[in-house]
C-alpha positions in Angstrom: -59.5 -92.3 107.1 -59.0 -90.6 110.4 -61.1 -87.7 109.3 -64.1 -90.0 109.1 -64.0 -90.3 112.9 -64.4 -86.6 113.1 -67.0 -86.1 110.5 -69.4 -88.8 111.8 -70.1 -87.0 115.2 -70.6 -83.8 113.3 -73.1 -85.4 111.0 -75.0 -86.8 114.1 -75.1 -83.3 115.6 -76.5 -81.8 112.4 -79.2 -84.5 112.2 -80.2 -84.0 115.8 -80.4 -80.2 115.4 -82.7 -80.6 112.4 -85.2 -82.8 114.2 -88.5 -81.6 115.6 -89.8 -81.5 119.1 -92.1 -84.2 120.6 -93.5 -81.7 123.1 -94.5 -79.4 120.3 -96.2 -82.3 118.6 -98.3 -83.1 121.7 -99.2 -79.4 122.1 -100.6 -79.5 118.6 -102.8 -82.5 119.5 -100.6 -85.1 117.8 -98.6 -88.2 118.7 -95.2 -89.5 117.6 -94.8 -92.7 115.6 -91.9 -94.3 113.8 -92.0 -94.1 110.0 -95.2 -92.8 108.4 -98.6 -92.2 109.8 -101.2 -95.0 109.6 -104.8 -94.4 108.5 -106.8 -92.5 109.8 -104.1 -90.1 110.8 -102.2 -87.5 108.8 -98.7 -86.1 109.3 -98.4 -82.7 110.9 -94.7 -82.5 111.6 -91.6 -84.3 112.8 -90.8 -85.5 116.3 -87.2 -86.6 115.4 -85.2 -87.7 112.4 -87.0 -91.0 112.3 -90.4 -90.2 114.0 -93.3 -88.5 112.4 -95.8 -86.4 114.3 -99.3 -87.6 113.3 -102.8 -86.3 114.2 -106.0 -88.3 113.9 -108.4 -87.2 111.2 -111.4 -87.7 113.5 -110.2 -85.5 116.3 
């Protein structure tokens, strides 16, 4: 059971490293939102593990 306390921070570090970058999303003309993109926007990437980078279809 003690090894779980060591594995949990390691898992968090791996998830954080796999996440995207909100600045890159804004440079591409997008915005960050929790969950999925709402109409009329489409996903163009990830801002974090729980946030999606969306861009409006109309510009």
